[in-house]
LOFIMAR-506609 format. One record per atom (N, C-alpha, C, CB): residue in three letters; x, y, z. Coordinates in steps of 0.001 Angstrom, whole numbers, always signed. Glycine has a CB too. Layout:
BEGIN
residu,xx,yy,zz
ALA,X,Y,Z $
...
***
This chain:
BEGIN
residu,xx,yy,zz
MET,+190106,+65163,-122780 $
MET,+189947,+66441,-122127 $
MET,+189923,+66191,-120623 $
MET,+188656,+67173,-122611 $
SER,+190654,+66995,-119865 $
SER,+190754,+66805,-118427 $
SER,+189475,+67238,-117720 $
SER,+191944,+67575,-117876 $
THR,+189316,+66745,-116491 $
THR,+188184,+67161,-115664 $
THR,+188230,+68661,-115432 $
THR,+188183,+66410,-114318 $
PHE,+189433,+69198,-115215 $
PHE,+189593,+70629,-115000 $
PHE,+189014,+71423,-116163 $
PHE,+191066,+70976,-114806 $
VAL,+189353,+71047,-117373 $
VAL,+188874,+71773,-118546 $
VAL,+187362,+71652,-118660 $
VAL,+189549,+71249,-119823 $
ARG,+186809,+70468,-118400 $
ARG,+185352,+70301,-118463 $
ARG,+184657,+71192,-117436 $
ARG,+184968,+68827,-118231 $
VAL,+185205,+71288,-116223 $
VAL,+184594,+72120,-115195 $
VAL,+184630,+73582,-115619 $
VAL,+185309,+71930,-113843 $
LEU,+185769,+74055,-116103 $
LEU,+185851,+75457,-116513 $
LEU,+184982,+75731,-117728 $
LEU,+187293,+75839,-116812 $
GLU,+184870,+74780,-118626 $
GLU,+183971,+74977,-119764 $
GLU,+182543,+75137,-119282 $
GLU,+184072,+73804,-120750 $
ALA,+182152,+74328,-118320 $
ALA,+180785,+74436,-117806 $
ALA,+180554,+75794,-117150 $
ALA,+180499,+73311,-116802 $
LEU,+181590,+76349,-116537 $
LEU,+181450,+77637,-115866 $
LEU,+181491,+78821,-116825 $
LEU,+182531,+77790,-114841 $
PHE,+182327,+78735,-117857 $
PHE,+182570,+79896,-118702 $
PHE,+182115,+79747,-120147 $
PHE,+184006,+80208,-118688 $
ILE,+181920,+78510,-120629 $
ILE,+181657,+78304,-122042 $
ILE,+180401,+77453,-122201 $
ILE,+182868,+77639,-122738 $
PRO,+179261,+78095,-122330 $
PRO,+178003,+77355,-122342 $
PRO,+177868,+76337,-123464 $
PRO,+176885,+78306,-122430 $
ASP,+178460,+76575,-124620 $
ASP,+178271,+75642,-125724 $
ASP,+179232,+74458,-125678 $
ASP,+178432,+76366,-127029 $
GLY,+180173,+74432,-124720 $
GLY,+181018,+73268,-124502 $
GLY,+182112,+73048,-125517 $
GLY,+180191,+72087,-124463 $
HIS,+182506,+74040,-126298 $
HIS,+183614,+73863,-127228 $
HIS,+184896,+73579,-126464 $
HIS,+183784,+75105,-128119 $
ASP,+185763,+72756,-127039 $
ASP,+187060,+72476,-126427 $
ASP,+187958,+73675,-126684 $
ASP,+187697,+71153,-126993 $
THR,+188212,+74456,-125632 $
THR,+188927,+75706,-125835 $
THR,+190238,+75793,-125071 $
THR,+188058,+76844,-125445 $
ALA,+190594,+74760,-124330 $
ALA,+191842,+74819,-123583 $
ALA,+192975,+74272,-124427 $
ALA,+191729,+74040,-122266 $
ILE,+194114,+74916,-124337 $
ILE,+195296,+74385,-124999 $
ILE,+196444,+74393,-124008 $
ILE,+195650,+75205,-126273 $
ASP,+197372,+73482,-124204 $
ASP,+198598,+73493,-123418 $
ASP,+199586,+74388,-124131 $
ASP,+199175,+72055,-123219 $
VAL,+200314,+75171,-123358 $
VAL,+201276,+76096,-123934 $
VAL,+202671,+75609,-123591 $
VAL,+201047,+77545,-123422 $
THR,+203482,+75462,-124598 $
THR,+204874,+75089,-124410 $
THR,+205737,+76143,-125076 $
THR,+205168,+73673,-124986 $
PRO,+207027,+76235,-124702 $
PRO,+207847,+77322,-125233 $
PRO,+208081,+77276,-126733 $
PRO,+209151,+77319,-124553 $
ASP,+207809,+76155,-127386 $
ASP,+208062,+76097,-128822 $
ASP,+206847,+76507,-129650 $
ASP,+208492,+74703,-129210 $
ARG,+205854,+77139,-129021 $
ARG,+204686,+77613,-129765 $
ARG,+205061,+78747,-130690 $
ARG,+203584,+78060,-128812 $
ALA,+204162,+79039,-131581 $
ALA,+204374,+80112,-132552 $
ALA,+204555,+81451,-131846 $
ALA,+203197,+80187,-133536 $
PRO,+205190,+82416,-132512 $
PRO,+205368,+83737,-131905 $
PRO,+204033,+84437,-131682 $
PRO,+206265,+84604,-132781 $
ALA,+204094,+85522,-130962 $
ALA,+202901,+86280,-130615 $
ALA,+202088,+86646,-131847 $
ALA,+203281,+87533,-129856 $
ARG,+200793,+86683,-131648 $
ARG,+199865,+87047,-132717 $
ARG,+199557,+88529,-132624 $
ARG,+198560,+86211,-132638 $
ARG,+199267,+89155,-133727 $
ARG,+198879,+90562,-133731 $
ARG,+197438,+90666,-134202 $
ARG,+199825,+91408,-134637 $
ALA,+196730,+91550,-133605 $
ALA,+195337,+91786,-133980 $
ALA,+195149,+93274,-134180 $
ALA,+194349,+91237,-132901 $
ALA,+194053,+93603,-134800 $
ALA,+193732,+95015,-134988 $
ALA,+193575,+95681,-133633 $
ALA,+192448,+95186,-135832 $
VAL,+194041,+96904,-133542 $
VAL,+193908,+97665,-132307 $
VAL,+192530,+98303,-132289 $
VAL,+195027,+98743,-132177 $
GLY,+191827,+98116,-131173 $
GLY,+190472,+98635,-131048 $
GLY,+190459,+100091,-130623 $
GLY,+189688,+97808,-130062 $
PRO,+189275,+100634,-130408 $
PRO,+189140,+102046,-130046 $
PRO,+189810,+102398,-128721 $
PRO,+187685,+102412,-129978 $
SER,+189990,+101425,-127830 $
SER,+190641,+101711,-126549 $
SER,+192155,+101780,-126687 $
SER,+190267,+100653,-125522 $
GLY,+192685,+101449,-127861 $
GLY,+194123,+101433,-128061 $
GLY,+194753,+100082,-127774 $
GLY,+194760,+102468,-127203 $
PHE,+193952,+99085,-127368 $
PHE,+194449,+97759,-127041 $
PHE,+194065,+96753,-128118 $
PHE,+193915,+97312,-125684 $
ASP,+194897,+95695,-128233 $
ASP,+194527,+94569,-129078 $
ASP,+193206,+94012,-128564 $
ASP,+195643,+93470,-129090 $
ASP,+192536,+93202,-129396 $
ASP,+191330,+92585,-128878 $
ASP,+191706,+91728,-127670 $
ASP,+190617,+91735,-129975 $
ARG,+190813,+91606,-126726 $
ARG,+191060,+90979,-125429 $
ARG,+191667,+89586,-125549 $
ARG,+189776,+90901,-124648 $
THR,+191065,+88737,-126374 $
THR,+191534,+87359,-126479 $
THR,+192951,+87300,-127030 $
THR,+190595,+86545,-127362 $
THR,+193250,+88083,-128057 $
THR,+194601,+88102,-128616 $
THR,+195591,+88628,-127592 $
THR,+194650,+88958,-129891 $
ARG,+195200,+89640,-126859 $
ARG,+196073,+90187,-125817 $
ARG,+196404,+89105,-124790 $
ARG,+195405,+91403,-125124 $
ILE,+195404,+88387,-124324 $
ILE,+195623,+87340,-123332 $
ILE,+196483,+86222,-123913 $
ILE,+194282,+86779,-122837 $
GLN,+196215,+85807,-125139 $
GLN,+197033,+84770,-125779 $
GLN,+198497,+85199,-125830 $
GLN,+196515,+84471,-127205 $
ASN,+198755,+86430,-126225 $
ASN,+200125,+86928,-126302 $
ASN,+200798,+86956,-124932 $
ASN,+200141,+88318,-126915 $
GLU,+200064,+87390,-123929 $
GLU,+200639,+87444,-122595 $
GLU,+200899,+86041,-122049 $
GLU,+199717,+88214,-121653 $
VAL,+200004,+85097,-122309 $
VAL,+200220,+83715,-121874 $
VAL,+201447,+83133,-122575 $
VAL,+198968,+82846,-122163 $
LEU,+201575,+83372,-123869 $
LEU,+202753,+82885,-124591 $
LEU,+204028,+83520,-124048 $
LEU,+202619,+83173,-126092 $
MET,+203937,+84738,-123565 $
MET,+205090,+85434,-123007 $
MET,+205541,+84795,-121684 $
MET,+204757,+86917,-122794 $
ILE,+204602,+84380,-120837 $
ILE,+204968,+83827,-119534 $
ILE,+205192,+82314,-119566 $
ILE,+203896,+84154,-118525 $
ALA,+204689,+81627,-120574 $
ALA,+204702,+80157,-120616 $
ALA,+206083,+79540,-120425 $
ALA,+204141,+79690,-121922 $
PRO,+207144,+80068,-121042 $
PRO,+208455,+79428,-120846 $
PRO,+208889,+79372,-119380 $
PRO,+209505,+80164,-121647 $
ARG,+208484,+80326,-118593 $
ARG,+208853,+80365,-117170 $
ARG,+208292,+79165,-116413 $
ARG,+208353,+81663,-116526 $
PHE,+207183,+78609,-116876 $
PHE,+206514,+77524,-116166 $
PHE,+206584,+76190,-116906 $
PHE,+205076,+77887,-115926 $
SER,+207309,+76132,-118022 $
SER,+207306,+74936,-118872 $
SER,+207949,+73720,-118229 $
SER,+208007,+75232,-120153 $
ASP,+208893,+73905,-117311 $
ASP,+209557,+72754,-116702 $
ASP,+208782,+72192,-115509 $
ASP,+210953,+73140,-116264 $
ARG,+207646,+72785,-115167 $
ARG,+206844,+72309,-114042 $
ARG,+205392,+72100,-114448 $
ARG,+206924,+73294,-112879 $
GLY,+205165,+71451,-115558 $
GLY,+203804,+71143,-115967 $
GLY,+203186,+72131,-116930 $
GLY,+202957,+71049,-114784 $
GLY,+203808,+73290,-117087 $
GLY,+203321,+74262,-118056 $
GLY,+202071,+74995,-117603 $
GLY,+203049,+73584,-119351 $
VAL,+201434,+75604,-118576 $
VAL,+200198,+76342,-118345 $
VAL,+199183,+75905,-119386 $
VAL,+200434,+77885,-118402 $
ASP,+197937,+76067,-119065 $
ASP,+196898,+75933,-120083 $
ASP,+195919,+77076,-119879 $
ASP,+196175,+74535,-120005 $
PHE,+195227,+77408,-120959 $
PHE,+194332,+78561,-120895 $
PHE,+193229,+78418,-121920 $
PHE,+195103,+79868,-121120 $
ASP,+192239,+79259,-121760 $
ASP,+191081,+79286,-122649 $
ASP,+191454,+80083,-123896 $
ASP,+189828,+79905,-121935 $
GLU,+191881,+79372,-124918 $
GLU,+192351,+80028,-126138 $
GLU,+191224,+80713,-126901 $
GLU,+193033,+79020,-127038 $
ALA,+190043,+80137,-126888 $
ALA,+188941,+80699,-127677 $
ALA,+188413,+82012,-127104 $
ALA,+187809,+79698,-127764 $
ASN,+188276,+82076,-125782 $
ASN,+187633,+83237,-125162 $
ASN,+188533,+84040,-124232 $
ASN,+186443,+82789,-124402 $
GLY,+189672,+83476,-123842 $
GLY,+190569,+84173,-122941 $
GLY,+189990,+84389,-121560 $
GLY,+190945,+85479,-123524 $
ASP,+189186,+83460,-121078 $
ASP,+188540,+83652,-119786 $
ASP,+189401,+83227,-118599 $
ASP,+187254,+82895,-119757 $
TRP,+190347,+82301,-118794 $
TRP,+191117,+81793,-117670 $
TRP,+192485,+81286,-118097 $
TRP,+190357,+80691,-116978 $
LEU,+193372,+81211,-117105 $
LEU,+194721,+80660,-117246 $
LEU,+194994,+79812,-116021 $
LEU,+195801,+81791,-117410 $
ARG,+195547,+78624,-116216 $
ARG,+195948,+77787,-115086 $
ARG,+197436,+77508,-115196 $
ARG,+195135,+76457,-115046 $
ILE,+198153,+77749,-114098 $
ILE,+199563,+77381,-113987 $
ILE,+199602,+76100,-113172 $
ILE,+200436,+78532,-113321 $
GLN,+200138,+75044,-113782 $
GLN,+200096,+73709,-113173 $
GLN,+200830,+73622,-111846 $
GLN,+200677,+72703,-114117 $
GLN,+202033,+74215,-111771 $
GLN,+202808,+74185,-110535 $
GLN,+203394,+75569,-110293 $
GLN,+203933,+73106,-110598 $
PHE,+202759,+76291,-109404 $
PHE,+203220,+77613,-109021 $
PHE,+203923,+77469,-107677 $
PHE,+202034,+78645,-108949 $
ALA,+205168,+77927,-107594 $
ALA,+205951,+77784,-106357 $
ALA,+205383,+78661,-105256 $
ALA,+207427,+78139,-106603 $
LEU,+205109,+78050,-104121 $
LEU,+204664,+78798,-102954 $
LEU,+205888,+79216,-102137 $
LEU,+203678,+77953,-102090 $
PRO,+205883,+80440,-101616 $
PRO,+207002,+80909,-100797 $
PRO,+207126,+80131,-99484 $
PRO,+206840,+82393,-100501 $
GLU,+208201,+80365,-98757 $
GLU,+208522,+79625,-97537 $
GLU,+207489,+79759,-96428 $
GLU,+209836,+80073,-97023 $
ARG,+206676,+80795,-96451 $
ARG,+205704,+80966,-95359 $
ARG,+204559,+79950,-95412 $
ARG,+205130,+82372,-95400 $
TRP,+204519,+79146,-96467 $
TRP,+203472,+78126,-96633 $
TRP,+204025,+76746,-96297 $
TRP,+202911,+78142,-98080 $
GLN,+203154,+75830,-95819 $
GLN,+203583,+74461,-95501 $
GLN,+203912,+73670,-96761 $
GLN,+202496,+73735,-94705 $
HIS,+203239,+73953,-97838 $
HIS,+203436,+73205,-99073 $
HIS,+204300,+74012,-100037 $
HIS,+202080,+72855,-99722 $
ARG,+204941,+73321,-100947 $
ARG,+205860,+73963,-101888 $
ARG,+205187,+74390,-103181 $
ARG,+206995,+73036,-102204 $
TRP,+204171,+73643,-103639 $
TRP,+203578,+73901,-104960 $
TRP,+202062,+73989,-104878 $
TRP,+203981,+72805,-105951 $
ALA,+201493,+74792,-105752 $
ALA,+200035,+74893,-105878 $
ALA,+199687,+75052,-107347 $
ALA,+199470,+76087,-105041 $
GLN,+198476,+74656,-107700 $
GLN,+197941,+75064,-108997 $
GLN,+197346,+76451,-108788 $
GLN,+196861,+74031,-109554 $
LEU,+197570,+77326,-109743 $
LEU,+197094,+78695,-109648 $
LEU,+196193,+78982,-110840 $
LEU,+198277,+79696,-109589 $
LEU,+195053,+79560,-110576 $
LEU,+194083,+79897,-111616 $
LEU,+193853,+81402,-111613 $
LEU,+192744,+79134,-111403 $
VAL,+193951,+81994,-112801 $
VAL,+193639,+83408,-112993 $
VAL,+192412,+83468,-113890 $
VAL,+194857,+84205,-113618 $
VAL,+191394,+84188,-113467 $
VAL,+190203,+84413,-114286 $
VAL,+190268,+85864,-114768 $
VAL,+188862,+84122,-113474 $
PHE,+190284,+86031,-116084 $
PHE,+190403,+87371,-116665 $
PHE,+189030,+88032,-116774 $
PHE,+191075,+87303,-118055 $
PRO,+188919,+89282,-116337 $
PRO,+187641,+89982,-116497 $
PRO,+187388,+90304,-117968 $
PRO,+187622,+91278,-115656 $
GLN,+186159,+90513,-118316 $
GLN,+185820,+90859,-119699 $
GLN,+186455,+92180,-120119 $
GLN,+184306,+90937,-119869 $
THR,+186829,+93002,-119170 $
THR,+187426,+94300,-119475 $
THR,+188958,+94263,-119460 $
THR,+186933,+95333,-118485 $
TYR,+189557,+93062,-119376 $
TYR,+191012,+92940,-119409 $
TYR,+191525,+93404,-120774 $
TYR,+191454,+91472,-119118 $
PRO,+192604,+94143,-120853 $
PRO,+193585,+94499,-119841 $
PRO,+193300,+95819,-119119 $
PRO,+194926,+94570,-120471 $
ILE,+192238,+96496,-119478 $
ILE,+191939,+97765,-118805 $
ILE,+191729,+97523,-117316 $
ILE,+190688,+98440,-119426 $
SER,+191037,+96440,-116981 $
SER,+190859,+96039,-115578 $
SER,+191696,+94798,-115316 $
SER,+189353,+95771,-115247 $
PRO,+192389,+94739,-114171 $
PRO,+193176,+93552,-113847 $
PRO,+192285,+92423,-113341 $
PRO,+194240,+93889,-112802 $
PRO,+192824,+91209,-113259 $
PRO,+192063,+90129,-112626 $
PRO,+191724,+90503,-111183 $
PRO,+192860,+88799,-112667 $
LEU,+190607,+90001,-110711 $
LEU,+190145,+90251,-109351 $
LEU,+190544,+89058,-108492 $
LEU,+188595,+90491,-109306 $
GLY,+191678,+89155,-107836 $
GLY,+192188,+88047,-107052 $
GLY,+192661,+86917,-107945 $
GLY,+191129,+87546,-106094 $
PHE,+192899,+85779,-107319 $
PHE,+193296,+84569,-108034 $
PHE,+192846,+83382,-107203 $
PHE,+194847,+84529,-108298 $
TYR,+193043,+82189,-107712 $
TYR,+192558,+80983,-107059 $
TYR,+193695,+79984,-106878 $
TYR,+191414,+80354,-107867 $
LEU,+193661,+79256,-105765 $
LEU,+194568,+78139,-105519 $
LEU,+193736,+76871,-105411 $
LEU,+195419,+78368,-104225 $
ASP,+194353,+75732,-105737 $
ASP,+193591,+74481,-105788 $
ASP,+193303,+73866,-104420 $
ASP,+194328,+73488,-106619 $
ARG,+193855,+74432,-103361 $
ARG,+193551,+73986,-102004 $
ARG,+193633,+75174,-101064 $
ARG,+194517,+72858,-101552 $
LYS,+193049,+75032,-99901 $
LYS,+193192,+76062,-98872 $
LYS,+194443,+75694,-98061 $
LYS,+191889,+76163,-97944 $
PHE,+195582,+76131,-98562 $
PHE,+196873,+75755,-98011 $
PHE,+197115,+76409,-96649 $
PHE,+197984,+76136,-98980 $
PRO,+197665,+75640,-95693 $
PRO,+198033,+76232,-94408 $
PRO,+199397,+76921,-94494 $
PRO,+198050,+75156,-93307 $
LEU,+199590,+77885,-93612 $
LEU,+200888,+78543,-93500 $
LEU,+201854,+77626,-92750 $
LEU,+200755,+79917,-92778 $
ALA,+203139,+77906,-92839 $
ALA,+204159,+77087,-92187 $
ALA,+203956,+77011,-90677 $
ALA,+205540,+77636,-92492 $
ASP,+203411,+78072,-90070 $
ASP,+203188,+78082,-88617 $
ASP,+201894,+77371,-88225 $
ASP,+203157,+79516,-88105 $
GLY,+201193,+76795,-89203 $
GLY,+199956,+76062,-88933 $
GLY,+198699,+76904,-89064 $
GLY,+200010,+75482,-87564 $
GLY,+198858,+78215,-89131 $
GLY,+197707,+79094,-89270 $
GLY,+197245,+79191,-90715 $
GLY,+198037,+80473,-88740 $
GLY,+196346,+80113,-90927 $
GLY,+195838,+80333,-92277 $
GLY,+195995,+81783,-92688 $
GLY,+194376,+79920,-92371 $
ASP,+196050,+82010,-93966 $
ASP,+196101,+83369,-94503 $
ASP,+194656,+83838,-94665 $
ASP,+196894,+83431,-95878 $
PRO,+194261,+84934,-94018 $
PRO,+192864,+85369,-94089 $
PRO,+192424,+85817,-95481 $
PRO,+192643,+86490,-93124 $
HIS,+193372,+86043,-96372 $
HIS,+193015,+86431,-97740 $
HIS,+192630,+85224,-98603 $
HIS,+194177,+87176,-98389 $
LEU,+193031,+84016,-98171 $
LEU,+192697,+82783,-98890 $
LEU,+191392,+82268,-98308 $
LEU,+193847,+81701,-98775 $
THR,+190319,+82442,-99060 $
THR,+188981,+82152,-98552 $
THR,+188365,+80948,-99248 $
THR,+188080,+83364,-98722 $
SER,+187277,+80507,-98708 $
SER,+186510,+79441,-99348 $
SER,+185363,+80010,-100174 $
SER,+185969,+78469,-98298 $
SER,+185237,+81316,-100210 $
SER,+184206,+81988,-101001 $
SER,+184831,+83178,-101704 $
SER,+183010,+82437,-100110 $
ALA,+184319,+83505,-102853 $
ALA,+184792,+84682,-103579 $
ALA,+183917,+85883,-103217 $
ALA,+184778,+84430,-105118 $
PHE,+184513,+87057,-103243 $
PHE,+183802,+88285,-102919 $
PHE,+184087,+89328,-103996 $
PHE,+184211,+88812,-101515 $
HIS,+183471,+90488,-103855 $
HIS,+183714,+91645,-104738 $
HIS,+183397,+91347,-106199 $
HIS,+185162,+92094,-104621 $
GLY,+182511,+90392,-106464 $
GLY,+182121,+90078,-107832 $
GLY,+182974,+89032,-108529 $
GLY,+182145,+91303,-108627 $
ALA,+183965,+88475,-107827 $
ALA,+184781,+87402,-108426 $
ALA,+183942,+86125,-108494 $
ALA,+186103,+87158,-107598 $
PRO,+184141,+85297,-109522 $
PRO,+183379,+84044,-109608 $
PRO,+183690,+83127,-108422 $
PRO,+183690,+83317,-110932 $
ASP,+182662,+82507,-107874 $
ASP,+182836,+81544,-106787 $
ASP,+183067,+80172,-107413 $
ASP,+181590,+81530,-105822 $
LEU,+184288,+79675,-107297 $
LEU,+184665,+78412,-107928 $
LEU,+184933,+77314,-106904 $
LEU,+185892,+78611,-108796 $
LEU,+184466,+77490,-105681 $
LEU,+184714,+76511,-104628 $
LEU,+184154,+75139,-104998 $
LEU,+184103,+76986,-103312 $
ALA,+182998,+75092,-105617 $
ALA,+182409,+73802,-106015 $
ALA,+183310,+73053,-106991 $
ALA,+181029,+74019,-106648 $
ALA,+184165,+73786,-107705 $
ALA,+185117,+73168,-108632 $
ALA,+186470,+72938,-107956 $
ALA,+185294,+74046,-109883 $
GLY,+186566,+73230,-106655 $
GLY,+187792,+72968,-105911 $
GLY,+188783,+74114,-105864 $
GLY,+188458,+71804,-106483 $
TRP,+188350,+75330,-106199 $
TRP,+189256,+76483,-106234 $
TRP,+188935,+77431,-105095 $
TRP,+189159,+77220,-107586 $
HIS,+189973,+77802,-104351 $
HIS,+189853,+78722,-103219 $
HIS,+190371,+80086,-103659 $
HIS,+190641,+78198,-101965 $
TRP,+189545,+81094,-103435 $
TRP,+189851,+82450,-103903 $
TRP,+190798,+83152,-102941 $
TRP,+188561,+83270,-104067 $
TYR,+191782,+83862,-103505 $
TYR,+192696,+84703,-102735 $
TYR,+192361,+86146,-103069 $
TYR,+194209,+84372,-103050 $
CYS,+191972,+86896,-102063 $
CYS,+191500,+88267,-102250 $
CYS,+192670,+89239,-102388 $
CYS,+190605,+88685,-101079 $
VAL,+192842,+89782,-103571 $
VAL,+193852,+90807,-103827 $
VAL,+193537,+91450,-105171 $
VAL,+195304,+90204,-103812 $
TRP,+193853,+92718,-105282 $
TRP,+193779,+93380,-106582 $
TRP,+194720,+94565,-106576 $
TRP,+192327,+93828,-106909 $
PRO,+195231,+94919,-107748 $
PRO,+196146,+96067,-107838 $
PRO,+195432,+97373,-107486 $
PRO,+196750,+96163,-109253 $
LYS,+196227,+98355,-107109 $
LYS,+195688,+99684,-106846 $
LYS,+195067,+100251,-108115 $
LYS,+196788,+100625,-106314 $
ALA,+194185,+101218,-107930 $
ALA,+193560,+101913,-109059 $
ALA,+194609,+102786,-109757 $
ALA,+192348,+102781,-108582 $
PRO,+194417,+103047,-111046 $
PRO,+195368,+103888,-111780 $
PRO,+195611,+105249,-111120 $
PRO,+194871,+104099,-113188 $
ASP,+194577,+105827,-110519 $
ASP,+194724,+107124,-109853 $
ASP,+195701,+107066,-108677 $
ASP,+193369,+107614,-109368 $
ASP,+195888,+105875,-108101 $
ASP,+196795,+105690,-106966 $
ASP,+198144,+105121,-107398 $
ASP,+196158,+104770,-105933 $
GLY,+198455,+105205,-108699 $
GLY,+199718,+104665,-109201 $
GLY,+199672,+103169,-109426 $
GLY,+200826,+104988,-108250 $
GLY,+198482,+102614,-109526 $
GLY,+198310,+101171,-109695 $
GLY,+198240,+100750,-111153 $
GLY,+197066,+100719,-108986 $
TRP,+197429,+99761,-111428 $
TRP,+197303,+99095,-112724 $
TRP,+197096,+100095,-113854 $
TRP,+196150,+98102,-112695 $
GLN,+198061,+100144,-114780 $
GLN,+197987,+101020,-115952 $
GLN,+198575,+100283,-117145 $
GLN,+198740,+102368,-115705 $
PRO,+197781,+99475,-117823 $
PRO,+198316,+98691,-118930 $
PRO,+198721,+99567,-120114 $
PRO,+197295,+97663,-119377 $
SER,+199718,+99091,-120814 $
SER,+200182,+99743,-122038 $
SER,+199471,+99101,-123224 $
SER,+201740,+99632,-122189 $
ALA,+199438,+99788,-124334 $
ALA,+198866,+99198,-125550 $
ALA,+199715,+98020,-126029 $
ALA,+198752,+100260,-126666 $
ASP,+200997,+98007,-125718 $
ASP,+201895,+96909,-126081 $
ASP,+201859,+95871,-124961 $
ASP,+203362,+97425,-126327 $
PHE,+201436,+94653,-125272 $
PHE,+201278,+93613,-124254 $
PHE,+202583,+93293,-123537 $
PHE,+200727,+92355,-124885 $
ARG,+203717,+93603,-124136 $
ARG,+205006,+93298,-123517 $
ARG,+205392,+94298,-122428 $
ARG,+206084,+93264,-124574 $
ASP,+204737,+95438,-122414 $
ASP,+205024,+96465,-121418 $
ASP,+204028,+96362,-120270 $
ASP,+204978,+97873,-122051 $
SER,+204458,+96852,-119105 $
SER,+203572,+96860,-117938 $
SER,+202380,+97759,-118218 $
SER,+204326,+97334,-116664 $
ASP,+201290,+97479,-117615 $
ASP,+200984,+96363,-116749 $
ASP,+200387,+95235,-117583 $
ASP,+200020,+96790,-115619 $
ASN,+200737,+94010,-117194 $
ASN,+200329,+92837,-117957 $
ASN,+200295,+91621,-117032 $
ASN,+201288,+92592,-119156 $
LEU,+200258,+90443,-117607 $
LEU,+200190,+89218,-116816 $
LEU,+201420,+89053,-115925 $
LEU,+200047,+88009,-117733 $
TRP,+202600,+89457,-116410 $
TRP,+203801,+89421,-115556 $
TRP,+203591,+90281,-114315 $
TRP,+205050,+89909,-116339 $
THR,+203060,+91477,-114514 $
THR,+202814,+92383,-113399 $
THR,+201875,+91731,-112386 $
THR,+202225,+93715,-113902 $
PHE,+200807,+91114,-112886 $
PHE,+199848,+90474,-111994 $
PHE,+200492,+89306,-111256 $
PHE,+198622,+89995,-112778 $
LEU,+201283,+88485,-111951 $
LEU,+201944,+87358,-111291 $
LEU,+202977,+87834,-110263 $
LEU,+202620,+86457,-112334 $
SER,+203570,+88989,-110475 $
SER,+204466,+89578,-109467 $
SER,+203674,+89964,-108217 $
SER,+205201,+90822,-110043 $
LEU,+202495,+90508,-108424 $
LEU,+201617,+90822,-107297 $
LEU,+201244,+89543,-106549 $
LEU,+200342,+91554,-107784 $
VAL,+200916,+88485,-107289 $
VAL,+200593,+87196,-106673 $
VAL,+201757,+86735,-105803 $
VAL,+200268,+86132,-107754 $
ARG,+202960,+86772,-106367 $
ARG,+204154,+86354,-105613 $
ARG,+204311,+87211,-104350 $
ARG,+205431,+86462,-106503 $
ASP,+204148,+88529,-104478 $
ASP,+204306,+89432,-103327 $
ASP,+203306,+89120,-102208 $
ASP,+204138,+90887,-103776 $
VAL,+202038,+88943,-102558 $
VAL,+201034,+88719,-101510 $
VAL,+201181,+87338,-100889 $
VAL,+199622,+88884,-102079 $
LEU,+201653,+86361,-101646 $
LEU,+201861,+85033,-101073 $
LEU,+203117,+84998,-100192 $
LEU,+201971,+83985,-102192 $
THR,+204026,+85936,-100405 $
THR,+205267,+85990,-99643 $
THR,+205121,+86776,-98350 $
THR,+206360,+86596,-100483 $
ASN,+204340,+87834,-98369 $
ASN,+204242,+88756,-97236 $
ASN,+203010,+88505,-96392 $
ASN,+204233,+90181,-97724 $
ASP,+203087,+88927,-95136 $
ASP,+201986,+88714,-94191 $
ASP,+200841,+89696,-94329 $
ASP,+202503,+88781,-92807 $
ASN,+201051,+90820,-94994 $
ASN,+199992,+91841,-95025 $
ASN,+199214,+91827,-96288 $
ASN,+200561,+93194,-94831 $
***
């Protein structure tokens, strides 16, 4: 078990069960679960399905691993950073709220406080988490402050079908947009 998995287990899984799995494109097809009163699959099954949906996109660069038992987190081993950054690759961590998919993740984490190509820093990439996001700096994760708009403003509106927006793809598109743009 990697140090990364042990650290996340200590943060999210008090009993220490081994809950991380590596996802490769040859995994079994999506799982179906009973639909709950909110109209959504149970949270963990929803997250597993969404991770399996995005995994092939990242399989040639180290893949992804996630908390299969509880659906608390997802790590992308090599996430491409846009040209405005000095470095090309980062590890990216998404922590799913207990209310996912009704609520989107609150920001995301990078494994270093990466400088911009011009030598400056992005003020959204902090050394501390805010707005109720877990502070993972002691584990080496720097929080990036961003979240989708509220549903009333045309923002995050997940469908009961995990393949339809809004989902993990939608969130990763937001990640790409904020890492690409200055605002």
